[in-house]
C-alpha angles and dihedrals in degrees: 000000000000124000122202115220127191119299093027096292115151129199130188114240112199121223112266120193121234090239090057091050091049093049091047090049091051092049091049092050091050090052091049091048091049092052091048090050092050091048090050091051091049091049090050092050092050091048091050092048091049090051092049091049090051091051090048091051090050091053090050094047091051091052094244092125131028129235093266093052091045093051093045095050093043090055090050093052093047093045089055092061 
């Protein structure tokens, strides 16, 4: 099969079976699903870290932990990202 592109350019398109297209489509969908899942996990981790940092800030503001403890714990939370 030959496809005509703009300006009279032609390219040869090899025959591709329907089974190949279906398998490729399935593989592509699996890759997309995997990326979406990883993004969801990353978003969840960031949300959890943000929540922990807010709790940590509250403890510091209420005088329940000192600056050293605050800084140490904050570094741990951020390092875990």
